C-alpha atoms as a printed R data frame, in Angstrom:
    type eleno elety resid chain resno       x       y       z
1   ATOM     1    CA   MET     A     1 114.199 139.645  93.720
2   ATOM     2    CA   SER     A     2 111.862 142.122  91.982
3   ATOM     3    CA   GLU     A     3 108.264 142.686  92.998
4   ATOM     4    CA   GLY     A     4 107.100 141.795  89.482
5   ATOM     5    CA   ASN     A     5 108.895 138.459  89.530
6   ATOM     6    CA   LEU     A     6 107.438 137.556  92.919
7   ATOM     7    CA   THR     A     7 103.958 138.569  91.733
8   ATOM     8    CA   ASP     A     8 104.246 136.348  88.660
9   ATOM     9    CA   ARG     A     9 105.378 133.365  90.733
10  ATOM    10    CA   ALA     A    10 102.563 133.921  93.234
11  ATOM    11    CA   THR     A    11 100.032 134.033  90.391
12  ATOM    12    CA   ALA     A    12 101.432 130.808  88.942
13  ATOM    13    CA   ILE     A    13 101.094 129.098  92.334
14  ATOM    14    CA   ARG     A    14  97.457 130.124  92.653
15  ATOM    15    CA   GLN     A    15  96.702 128.842  89.154
16  ATOM    16    CA   ARG     A    16  98.304 125.475  89.943
17  ATOM    17    CA   LEU     A    17  96.368 125.259  93.207
18  ATOM    18    CA   THR     A    18  93.108 125.934  91.375
19  ATOM    19    CA   GLN     A    19  93.862 123.028  89.058
20  ATOM    20    CA   LEU     A    20  94.746 120.834  92.040
21  ATOM    21    CA   ARG     A    21  91.453 121.627  93.783
22  ATOM    22    CA   ASP     A    22  89.662 120.146  90.797
23  ATOM    23    CA   SER     A    23  91.964 117.201  90.046
24  ATOM    24    CA   LEU     A    24  92.144 116.130  93.696
25  ATOM    25    CA   ASP     A    25  88.406 116.641  94.356
26  ATOM    26    CA   PHE     A    26  89.318 118.871  97.286
27  ATOM    27    CA   ASP     A    27  85.773 119.869  98.283
28  ATOM    28    CA   ILE     A    28  84.548 116.262  98.137
29  ATOM    29    CA   LYS     A    29  87.486 115.098 100.249
30  ATOM    30    CA   LEU     A    30  86.781 117.811 102.838
31  ATOM    31    CA   THR     A    31  83.238 116.465 103.173
32  ATOM    32    CA   GLN     A    32  84.540 112.907 103.446
33  ATOM    33    CA   VAL     A    33  86.991 113.878 106.192
34  ATOM    34    CA   ALA     A    34  84.214 115.498 108.235
35  ATOM    35    CA   ALA     A    35  81.964 112.452 107.770
36  ATOM    36    CA   ILE     A    36  84.679 110.012 108.890
37  ATOM    37    CA   GLU     A    37  85.573 112.140 111.903
38  ATOM    38    CA   ASP     A    38  81.893 112.115 112.944
39  ATOM    39    CA   GLN     A    39  81.823 108.349 112.423
40  ATOM    40    CA   MET     A    40  84.912 107.871 114.613
41  ATOM    41    CA   ALA     A    41  83.385 109.973 117.375
42  ATOM    42    CA   ALA     A    42  80.298 107.764 117.483
43  ATOM    43    CA   GLU     A    43  79.825 105.254 120.293
44  ATOM    44    CA   GLY     A    44  80.940 101.720 119.448
45  ATOM    45    CA   PHE     A    45  83.238 102.734 116.610
46  ATOM    46    CA   TRP     A    46  86.108 100.651 117.975
47  ATOM    47    CA   ASN     A    47  84.022  97.530 118.631
48  ATOM    48    CA   ASN     A    48  85.071  96.130 115.258
49  ATOM    49    CA   GLN     A    49  88.831  96.668 115.311
50  ATOM    50    CA   GLU     A    50  89.516  95.559 111.727
51  ATOM    51    CA   LYS     A    51  86.832  97.814 110.263
52  ATOM    52    CA   ALA     A    52  87.910 100.684 112.517
53  ATOM    53    CA   GLN     A    53  91.539 100.408 111.399
54  ATOM    54    CA   THR     A    54  90.437 100.440 107.754
55  ATOM    55    CA   THR     A    55  88.463 103.627 108.409
56  ATOM    56    CA   VAL     A    56  91.399 105.241 110.228
57  ATOM    57    CA   GLY     A    57  93.630 104.397 107.270
58  ATOM    58    CA   GLU     A    58  91.117 105.972 104.898
59  ATOM    59    CA   LEU     A    59  91.061 109.158 106.994
60  ATOM    60    CA   LYS     A    60  94.861 109.277 107.068
61  ATOM    61    CA   GLY     A    61  94.952 109.017 103.295
62  ATOM    62    CA   LEU     A    62  92.416 111.802 102.843
63  ATOM    63    CA   ARG     A    63  94.174 114.074 105.326
64  ATOM    64    CA   SER     A    64  97.537 113.546 103.583
65  ATOM    65    CA   ILE     A    65  96.015 115.462 100.658
66  ATOM    66    CA   VAL     A    66  93.480 117.772 102.298
67  ATOM    67    CA   VAL     A    67  95.730 119.225 105.013
68  ATOM    68    CA   PRO     A    68  98.697 120.349 102.843
69  ATOM    69    CA   LEU     A    69  96.376 121.545 100.064
70  ATOM    70    CA   LYS     A    70  94.265 123.583 102.486
71  ATOM    71    CA   GLU     A    71  97.398 125.064 104.045
72  ATOM    72    CA   SER     A    72  98.848 125.880 100.614
73  ATOM    73    CA   ILE     A    73  95.655 127.625  99.495
74  ATOM    74    CA   ALA     A    74  95.610 129.763 102.639
75  ATOM    75    CA   ALA     A    75  99.314 130.612 102.329
76  ATOM    76    CA   ALA     A    76  98.913 131.512  98.640
77  ATOM    77    CA   ASP     A    77  96.037 133.846  99.506
78  ATOM    78    CA   ASP     A    78  98.377 135.705 101.886
79  ATOM    79    CA   LEU     A    79 101.052 136.306  99.255
80  ATOM    80    CA   ASP     A    80  99.454 139.443  97.774
81  ATOM    81    CA   GLY     A    81  99.486 141.120 101.164
82  ATOM    82    CA   LEU     A    82 103.111 140.179 101.721
83  ATOM    83    CA   ILE     A    83 104.115 141.540  98.313
84  ATOM    84    CA   GLU     A    84 102.304 144.823  99.079
85  ATOM    85    CA   ILE     A    85 104.393 145.117 102.243
86  ATOM    86    CA   MET     A    86 107.503 144.733 100.100
87  ATOM    87    CA   ALA     A    87 106.573 147.960  98.257
88  ATOM    88    CA   GLU     A    88 107.072 149.797 101.544
89  ATOM    89    CA   ASP     A    89 109.858 147.650 102.992
90  ATOM    90    CA   SER     A    90 112.173 145.981 100.465
91  ATOM    91    CA   SER     A    91 113.981 144.086 103.239
92  ATOM    92    CA   VAL     A    92 111.158 141.519 103.364
93  ATOM    93    CA   GLY     A    93 111.852 140.481  99.770
94  ATOM    94    CA   ALA     A    94 114.106 137.572 100.774
95  ATOM    95    CA   GLU     A    95 111.516 136.313 103.259
96  ATOM    96    CA   ILE     A    96 108.757 136.418 100.614
97  ATOM    97    CA   ASP     A    97 111.030 134.660  98.104
98  ATOM    98    CA   ALA     A    98 111.654 131.857 100.640
99  ATOM    99    CA   GLU     A    99 107.918 131.513 101.308
100 ATOM   100    CA   ILE     A   100 107.113 131.280  97.597
101 ATOM   101    CA   ALA     A   101 109.865 128.689  97.132
102 ATOM   102    CA   ARG     A   102 108.382 126.652  99.991
103 ATOM   103    CA   LEU     A   103 104.932 126.813  98.406
104 ATOM   104    CA   GLU     A   104 106.305 125.889  94.974
105 ATOM   105    CA   LYS     A   105 107.873 122.767  96.475
106 ATOM   106    CA   GLN     A   106 104.696 121.855  98.360
107 ATOM   107    CA   VAL     A   107 102.532 122.356  95.263
108 ATOM   108    CA   ALA     A   108 104.914 120.182  93.217
109 ATOM   109    CA   GLU     A   109 104.524 117.401  95.805
110 ATOM   110    CA   LEU     A   110 100.737 117.728  95.629
111 ATOM   111    CA   GLU     A   111 100.871 117.572  91.841
112 ATOM   112    CA   LEU     A   112 102.691 114.239  92.131
113 ATOM   113    CA   LYS     A   113  99.981 112.983  94.477
114 ATOM   114    CA   ALA     A   114  97.416 114.006  91.881
115 ATOM   115    CA   LEU     A   115  98.997 111.398  89.603
116 ATOM   116    CA   LEU     A   116  98.051 108.700  92.117
117 ATOM   117    CA   ASN     A   117  94.589 108.366  90.642
118 ATOM   118    CA   GLY     A   118  94.305 104.630  89.990
119 ATOM   119    CA   PRO     A   119  91.332 102.680  91.378
120 ATOM   120    CA   HIS     A   120  93.394 101.167  94.211
121 ATOM   121    CA   ASP     A   121  96.220 103.701  94.568
122 ATOM   122    CA   ASN     A   122  95.186 104.697  98.088
123 ATOM   123    CA   ALA     A   123  95.257 101.076  99.277
124 ATOM   124    CA   GLY     A   124  98.015  99.339 101.166
125 ATOM   125    CA   ALA     A   125 100.499  97.344  99.101
126 ATOM   126    CA   LEU     A   126 101.339  93.651  99.176
127 ATOM   127    CA   LEU     A   127 104.917  93.549  97.921
128 ATOM   128    CA   SER     A   128 106.699  90.278  97.165
129 ATOM   129    CA   VAL     A   129 110.377  89.801  96.314
130 ATOM   130    CA   HIS     A   130 111.538  86.620  94.560
131 ATOM   131    CA   ALA     A   131 115.123  85.517  93.851
132 ATOM   132    CA   ARG     A   132 115.675  84.780  90.162
133 ATOM   133    CA   ASP     A   133 118.818  83.976  88.131
134 ATOM   134    CA   GLY     A   134 122.163  84.262  89.895
135 ATOM   135    CA   GLY     A   135 122.323  81.451  92.448
136 ATOM   136    CA   VAL     A   136 123.113  82.430  96.027
137 ATOM   137    CA   ASP     A   137 123.882  85.972  94.893
138 ATOM   138    CA   ALA     A   138 120.277  86.260  93.701
139 ATOM   139    CA   ASN     A   139 119.017  85.051  97.084
140 ATOM   140    CA   ASP     A   140 121.181  87.629  98.814
141 ATOM   141    CA   TRP     A   141 120.047  90.301  96.344
142 ATOM   142    CA   ALA     A   142 116.380  89.515  97.023
143 ATOM   143    CA   ALA     A   143 116.990  89.980 100.751
144 ATOM   144    CA   MET     A   144 118.723  93.309 100.070
145 ATOM   145    CA   LEU     A   145 115.736  94.533  98.062
146 ATOM   146    CA   LEU     A   146 113.333  93.455 100.797
147 ATOM   147    CA   SER     A   147 115.346  95.460 103.327
148 ATOM   148    CA   MET     A   148 115.373  98.458 100.944
149 ATOM   149    CA   TYR     A   149 111.580  98.560 100.730
150 ATOM   150    CA   ILE     A   150 111.183  98.150 104.485
151 ATOM   151    CA   SER     A   151 113.616 101.046 105.053
152 ATOM   152    CA   TRP     A   152 111.704 103.256 102.596
153 ATOM   153    CA   ALA     A   153 108.416 102.442 104.297
154 ATOM   154    CA   GLU     A   154 109.728 103.174 107.780
155 ATOM   155    CA   LYS     A   155 111.266 106.481 106.668
156 ATOM   156    CA   ASN     A   156 107.890 107.551 105.286
157 ATOM   157    CA   ASP     A   157 105.875 106.514 108.357
158 ATOM   158    CA   PHE     A   158 104.267 103.504 106.696
159 ATOM   159    CA   THR     A   159 103.705 100.358 108.717
160 ATOM   160    CA   VAL     A   160 105.174  97.058 107.539
161 ATOM   161    CA   GLU     A   161 104.029  93.529 108.326
162 ATOM   162    CA   LEU     A   162 105.938  90.437 107.210
163 ATOM   163    CA   MET     A   163 103.393  88.057 105.697
164 ATOM   164    CA   ASP     A   164 105.607  85.282 104.372
165 ATOM   165    CA   ARG     A   165 109.349  84.582 104.123
166 ATOM   166    CA   GLN     A   166 111.237  81.619 102.698
167 ATOM   167    CA   ASP     A   167 114.934  81.730 103.645
168 ATOM   168    CA   ASN     A   168 117.662  80.218 101.512
169 ATOM   169    CA   GLU     A   169 119.884  77.791 103.427
170 ATOM   170    CA   GLU     A   170 123.157  79.508 102.484
171 ATOM   171    CA   ALA     A   171 122.195  83.197 102.380
172 ATOM   172    CA   GLY     A   172 119.312  85.543 101.644
173 ATOM   173    CA   ILE     A   173 115.787  84.530 100.748
174 ATOM   174    CA   THR     A   174 113.976  82.554  98.103
175 ATOM   175    CA   GLN     A   175 110.976  84.842  98.409
176 ATOM   176    CA   ALA     A   176 109.175  87.050 100.903
177 ATOM   177    CA   THR     A   177 105.994  89.111 101.074
178 ATOM   178    CA   ILE     A   178 105.335  92.221 103.153
179 ATOM   179    CA   ALA     A   179 102.253  94.366 103.610
180 ATOM   180    CA   VAL     A   180 103.028  98.100 103.449
181 ATOM   181    CA   ARG     A   181 100.213 100.197 104.887
182 ATOM   182    CA   GLY     A   182  99.747 103.943 104.734
183 ATOM   183    CA   PRO     A   183  98.414 106.709 102.450
184 ATOM   184    CA   MET     A   184  98.970 105.874  98.760
185 ATOM   185    CA   ALA     A   185 101.255 102.932  99.566
186 ATOM   186    CA   TYR     A   186 100.116 100.925  96.548
187 ATOM   187    CA   GLY     A   187 100.066 103.971  94.282
188 ATOM   188    CA   TYR     A   188 103.717 104.667  95.026
189 ATOM   189    CA   LEU     A   189 104.950 101.077  94.999
190 ATOM   190    CA   LYS     A   190 103.135  99.524  92.051
191 ATOM   191    CA   GLY     A   191 105.731 100.938  89.671
192 ATOM   192    CA   GLU     A   192 108.348  98.762  91.392
193 ATOM   193    CA   GLU     A   193 106.882  95.627  89.812
194 ATOM   194    CA   GLY     A   194 109.346  93.902  87.505
195 ATOM   195    CA   ILE     A   195 112.901  92.580  87.405
196 ATOM   196    CA   HIS     A   196 115.678  94.325  89.362
197 ATOM   197    CA   ARG     A   197 119.245  93.599  88.173
198 ATOM   198    CA   LEU     A   198 122.375  93.821  90.336
199 ATOM   199    CA   VAL     A   199 125.978  93.843  89.055
200 ATOM   200    CA   ARG     A   200 128.712  93.467  91.677
201 ATOM   201    CA   ILE     A   201 131.797  91.521  92.741
202 ATOM   202    CA   SER     A   202 130.270  88.424  94.287
203 ATOM   203    CA   PRO     A   203 130.888  87.988  98.028
204 ATOM   204    CA   PHE     A   204 130.106  84.299  97.519
205 ATOM   205    CA   ASN     A   205 132.747  83.702  94.841
206 ATOM   206    CA   ALA     A   206 136.258  82.916  96.087
207 ATOM   207    CA   ASP     A   207 137.747  84.160  92.785
208 ATOM   208    CA   GLY     A   208 136.219  87.599  93.247
209 ATOM   209    CA   LYS     A   209 134.464  87.554  89.895
210 ATOM   210    CA   ARG     A   210 131.778  89.974  88.814
211 ATOM   211    CA   GLN     A   211 128.284  88.517  89.183
212 ATOM   212    CA   THR     A   212 124.958  89.599  87.697
213 ATOM   213    CA   SER     A   213 121.940  88.707  89.822
214 ATOM   214    CA   PHE     A   214 118.225  89.136  89.277
215 ATOM   215    CA   ALA     A   215 115.265  89.482  91.621
216 ATOM   216    CA   ALA     A   216 111.603  89.922  90.736
217 ATOM   217    CA   VAL     A   217 109.232  92.264  92.567
218 ATOM   218    CA   ASP     A   218 105.475  91.759  92.491
219 ATOM   219    CA   VAL     A   219 103.079  94.391  93.883
220 ATOM   220    CA   ALA     A   220  99.323  94.115  94.467
221 ATOM   221    CA   PRO     A   221  96.805  96.324  96.311
222 ATOM   222    CA   GLU     A   222  95.683  95.226  99.764
223 ATOM   223    CA   LEU     A   223  91.933  95.349  99.278
224 ATOM   224    CA   SER     A   224  89.271  95.702 101.931
225 ATOM   225    CA   ASP     A   225  86.543  93.072 102.154
226 ATOM   226    CA   SER     A   226  84.092  95.559 100.637
227 ATOM   227    CA   VAL     A   227  85.870  95.330  97.259
228 ATOM   228    CA   GLU     A   228  84.390  92.488  95.220
229 ATOM   229    CA   VAL     A   229  86.788  90.154  93.413
230 ATOM   230    CA   GLU     A   230  85.221  87.039  91.948
231 ATOM   231    CA   ILE     A   231  87.234  83.835  92.493
232 ATOM   232    CA   ASP     A   232  85.803  80.337  92.109
233 ATOM   233    CA   GLU     A   233  87.005  78.332  95.107
234 ATOM   234    CA   ASN     A   234  87.147  75.248  92.870
235 ATOM   235    CA   ASP     A   235  89.912  77.001  90.920
236 ATOM   236    CA   VAL     A   236  92.112  77.329  94.019
237 ATOM   237    CA   ARG     A   237  94.439  74.651  95.410
238 ATOM   238    CA   GLU     A   238  95.363  74.944  99.077
239 ATOM   239    CA   ASP     A   239  98.597  73.584 100.559
240 ATOM   240    CA   THR     A   240  99.659  73.759 104.190
241 ATOM   241    CA   TYR     A   241 103.219  73.536 105.458
242 ATOM   242    CA   ARG     A   242 105.389  74.320 108.450
243 ATOM   243    CA   ALA     A   243 106.315  77.947 108.837
244 ATOM   244    CA   SER     A   244 109.974  78.912 108.708
245 ATOM   245    CA   GLY     A   245 111.845  81.492 110.738
246 ATOM   246    CA   ALA     A   246 110.849  82.997 114.060
247 ATOM   247    CA   GLY     A   247 107.530  82.183 115.565
248 ATOM   248    CA   GLY     A   248 108.039  79.816 118.452
249 ATOM   249    CA   GLN     A   249 107.806  76.067 118.816
250 ATOM   250    CA   HIS     A   250 104.113  75.937 117.887
251 ATOM   251    CA   VAL     A   251 104.785  77.497 114.486
252 ATOM   252    CA   ASN     A   252 107.616  75.141 113.665
253 ATOM   253    CA   LYS     A   253 105.833  71.952 114.750
254 ATOM   254    CA   THR     A   254 102.484  72.366 113.017
255 ATOM   255    CA   ASP     A   255 101.400  73.013 109.440
256 ATOM   256    CA   SER     A   256 100.182  76.537 110.228
257 ATOM   257    CA   ALA     A   257 101.387  78.192 107.006
258 ATOM   258    CA   VAL     A   258  98.975  78.290 104.067
259 ATOM   259    CA   ARG     A   259  99.691  78.550 100.347
260 ATOM   260    CA   LEU     A   260  96.913  79.158  97.809
261 ATOM   261    CA   THR     A   261  97.391  78.619  94.074
262 ATOM   262    CA   HIS     A   262  94.900  80.023  91.574
263 ATOM   263    CA   LEU     A   263  95.046  77.339  88.902
264 ATOM   264    CA   PRO     A   264  93.754  79.328  85.885
265 ATOM   265    CA   THR     A   265  96.377  82.079  86.304
266 ATOM   266    CA   GLY     A   266  99.118  80.388  88.339
267 ATOM   267    CA   VAL     A   267  98.966  83.195  90.912
268 ATOM   268    CA   VAL     A   268 100.226  82.096  94.343
269 ATOM   269    CA   ALA     A   269  99.497  83.673  97.735
270 ATOM   270    CA   ALA     A   270 101.086  82.394 100.937
271 ATOM   271    CA   CYS     A   271 101.003  83.459 104.567
272 ATOM   272    CA   GLN     A   272 102.783  82.223 107.688
273 ATOM   273    CA   SER     A   273 102.759  85.339 109.862
274 ATOM   274    CA   GLU     A   274 100.242  83.934 112.392
275 ATOM   275    CA   ARG     A   275 100.368  80.834 114.561
276 ATOM   276    CA   SER     A   276  96.790  80.061 113.608
277 ATOM   277    CA   GLN     A   277  96.270  78.229 110.334
278 ATOM   278    CA   HIS     A   278  92.789  79.759 110.183
279 ATOM   279    CA   LYS     A   279  94.181  83.308 110.343
280 ATOM   280    CA   ASN     A   280  96.890  82.516 107.802
281 ATOM   281    CA   ARG     A   281  94.257  81.075 105.449
282 ATOM   282    CA   ALA     A   282  92.123  84.219 105.741
283 ATOM   283    CA   THR     A   283  95.135  86.436 105.035
284 ATOM   284    CA   ALA     A   284  96.237  84.282 102.102
285 ATOM   285    CA   TRP     A   285  92.769  84.656 100.572
286 ATOM   286    CA   LYS     A   286  93.026  88.441 100.926
287 ATOM   287    CA   MET     A   287  96.407  88.340  99.202
288 ATOM   288    CA   LEU     A   288  95.029  86.165  96.409
289 ATOM   289    CA   ARG     A   289  92.091  88.540  95.876
290 ATOM   290    CA   ALA     A   290  94.551  91.433  95.694
291 ATOM   291    CA   ARG     A   291  96.696  89.760  93.047
292 ATOM   292    CA   ILE     A   292  93.730  88.762  90.922
293 ATOM   293    CA   ALA     A   293  92.534  92.381  91.138
294 ATOM   294    CA   ARG     A   294  95.981  93.510  89.983
295 ATOM   295    CA   ILE     A   295  95.704  91.246  86.919
296 ATOM   296    CA   GLU     A   296  92.397  92.901  86.028
297 ATOM   297    CA   GLU     A   297  93.959  96.340  86.552
298 ATOM   298    CA   GLU     A   298  96.796  95.423  84.161
299 ATOM   299    CA   ARG     A   299  94.267  94.214  81.586
300 ATOM   300    CA   ILE     A   300  92.560  97.619  81.652
301 ATOM   301    CA   GLU     A   301  95.940  99.376  81.386
302 ATOM   302    CA   ASP     A   302  96.815  97.238  78.363
303 ATOM   303    CA   GLU     A   303  93.521  98.120  76.684
304 ATOM   304    CA   GLN     A   304  94.241 101.796  77.237
305 ATOM   305    CA   ALA     A   305  97.777 101.370  75.897
306 ATOM   306    CA   THR     A   306  96.514 100.110  72.527
307 ATOM   307    CA   LYS     A   307  95.233 103.630  71.839
308 ATOM   308    CA   TYR     A   308  98.791 104.820  71.338
309 ATOM   309    CA   GLN     A   309 100.560 103.396  68.289
310 ATOM   310    CA   ASN     A   310 104.151 104.171  69.203
311 ATOM   311    CA   LYS     A   311 103.925 103.445  72.901
312 ATOM   312    CA   VAL     A   312 106.470 100.995  74.344
313 ATOM   313    CA   ARG     A   313 105.322  99.522  77.637
314 ATOM   314    CA   GLN     A   314 107.849  98.232  80.141
315 ATOM   315    CA   LYS     A   315 105.905  96.727  82.970
316 ATOM   316    CA   GLY     A   316 105.013  93.532  84.669
317 ATOM   317    CA   PHE     A   317 106.585  90.773  86.660
318 ATOM   318    CA   GLY     A   318 108.932  89.723  83.823
319 ATOM   319    CA   SER     A   319 110.224  93.119  82.680
320 ATOM   320    CA   GLN     A   320 113.643  94.445  83.698
321 ATOM   321    CA   ILE     A   321 112.963  97.870  85.138
322 ATOM   322    CA   ARG     A   322 116.084  98.934  87.038
323 ATOM   323    CA   ASN     A   323 119.819  98.290  87.111
324 ATOM   324    CA   TYR     A   324 121.906  98.487  90.277
325 ATOM   325    CA   PHE     A   325 125.699  98.653  89.944
326 ATOM   326    CA   LEU     A   326 128.383  98.121  92.573
327 ATOM   327    CA   HIS     A   327 131.061  97.409  89.945
328 ATOM   328    CA   PRO     A   328 132.832  98.999  88.149
329 ATOM   329    CA   ASP     A   329 131.164 102.089  89.637
330 ATOM   330    CA   GLN     A   330 128.298 102.656  92.060
331 ATOM   331    CA   ARG     A   331 125.019 103.844  90.557
332 ATOM   332    CA   VAL     A   332 121.378 102.903  90.178
333 ATOM   333    CA   LYS     A   333 119.480 103.707  86.989
334 ATOM   334    CA   ASP     A   334 115.864 103.098  86.055
335 ATOM   335    CA   ALA     A   335 115.467 101.563  82.595
336 ATOM   336    CA   ARG     A   336 112.111 103.254  81.989
337 ATOM   337    CA   THR     A   337 112.466 106.775  83.291
338 ATOM   338    CA   GLY     A   338 116.234 107.227  83.043
339 ATOM   339    CA   HIS     A   339 116.291 108.447  86.661
340 ATOM   340    CA   LEU     A   340 119.818 107.973  88.049
341 ATOM   341    CA   GLN     A   341 121.192 108.012  91.580
342 ATOM   342    CA   GLY     A   342 124.904 107.819  92.281
343 ATOM   343    CA   SER     A   343 124.703 106.445  95.812
344 ATOM   344    CA   PHE     A   344 124.080 102.704  95.748
345 ATOM   345    CA   GLN     A   345 124.111 102.506  99.541
346 ATOM   346    CA   GLY     A   346 121.696 105.409  99.820
347 ATOM   347    CA   VAL     A   347 119.232 103.515  97.643
348 ATOM   348    CA   MET     A   348 119.688 100.368  99.731
349 ATOM   349    CA   ASP     A   349 118.959 102.471 102.817
350 ATOM   350    CA   GLY     A   350 115.544 103.322 101.388
351 ATOM   351    CA   ASP     A   351 116.258 106.477  99.379
352 ATOM   352    CA   ILE     A   352 114.023 105.449  96.468
353 ATOM   353    CA   GLN     A   353 111.442 108.252  96.462
354 ATOM   354    CA   GLY     A   354 113.121 109.825  93.446
355 ATOM   355    CA   PHE     A   355 112.523 106.628  91.459
356 ATOM   356    CA   LEU     A   356 108.896 106.437  92.614
357 ATOM   357    CA   ASP     A   357 108.183 110.063  91.695
358 ATOM   358    CA   ALA     A   358 109.959 109.752  88.337
359 ATOM   359    CA   PHE     A   359 107.825 106.713  87.500
360 ATOM   360    CA   LEU     A   360 104.608 108.634  88.207
361 ATOM   361    CA   VAL     A   361 105.662 111.429  85.860
362 ATOM   362    CA   TRP     A   362 106.836 108.930  83.209
363 ATOM   363    CA   ARG     A   363 103.598 106.966  83.394
364 ATOM   364    CA   MET     A   364 101.541 110.128  82.934
365 ATOM   365    CA   ALA     A   365 103.653 111.168  79.927
366 ATOM   366    CA   GLU     A   366 103.295 107.681  78.421
367 ATOM   367    CA   SER     A   367  99.528 107.630  78.904
368 ATOM   368    CA   THR     A   368  99.077 110.965  77.133
369 ATOM   369    CA   ALA     A   369 101.577 110.362  74.310
370 ATOM   370    CA   GLU     A   370 100.146 110.127  70.838
């Protein structure tokens, strides 16, 4: 590797980092991190656990950007000195090349994070999976998708809480909702909203016929109480019912689960994760606020989309976004981005980051297309 080539790559890295400092508001985030750390050190910070956890989550999100960007800037500043050493000792060329490659990868990851710039992208995500067409296979498919998202979250150090789950009597689920919490959870997952299609030999068909099944994924931001979302309580119908699944005798014998239906939009939010009906009601209201906020976010996106004459938008709860094949071959392909992975089982085990990153790049290209 020549000195000139390494110098050019180092210069390119510094230019990209300069752009990232601006696009990610690096200096502002540094100030915010210091302010939150001072706040956490203050007496009584943990007296309000819910508020404290929200603040901790905010700090974690800020640090997920500030720390690698700060480290990258410092490492990039050291490159000139390393390249000067190479002029005297060519044996360090391979080491410098490896360091530049590491920085190029880290900068590319930061550039993807810079695309997570929506109003709620740093929030947690409320992700719901619903079985659609395909009978029992669709119920089983919905359960497989739910497990896929949980695996992805756990691999990326997100926390997951099951909010609601309706099991099908024969196999799988009718629907389920989880809360995924961690830096940029909603920003990464909101592109998963839509219809997911599975083609396979049905394990529930004695004739071994190929079956096509559909499941719908809905994603909304988990908003803090400080975010205002106007909902007229007269527009909301509340139903209570007995929770299903694990939870103890109390859960199964009382109507502790709560379902809220927003009549003007048809949006439904349900929670049965707590034994207390009061707590489930409070959580269901948070979920409803999140989904109404998502509708408003989509309205703004649609208004922006009208600026581009030839733009084709594939989004929303009713749009088919990805195809999963177990027959005749094993592959998973996104209908929007064209991103393809040849390991079906790998995807089911949570290896979906490639799809999430490809969607961010695709969305940015779509939003700037003329």
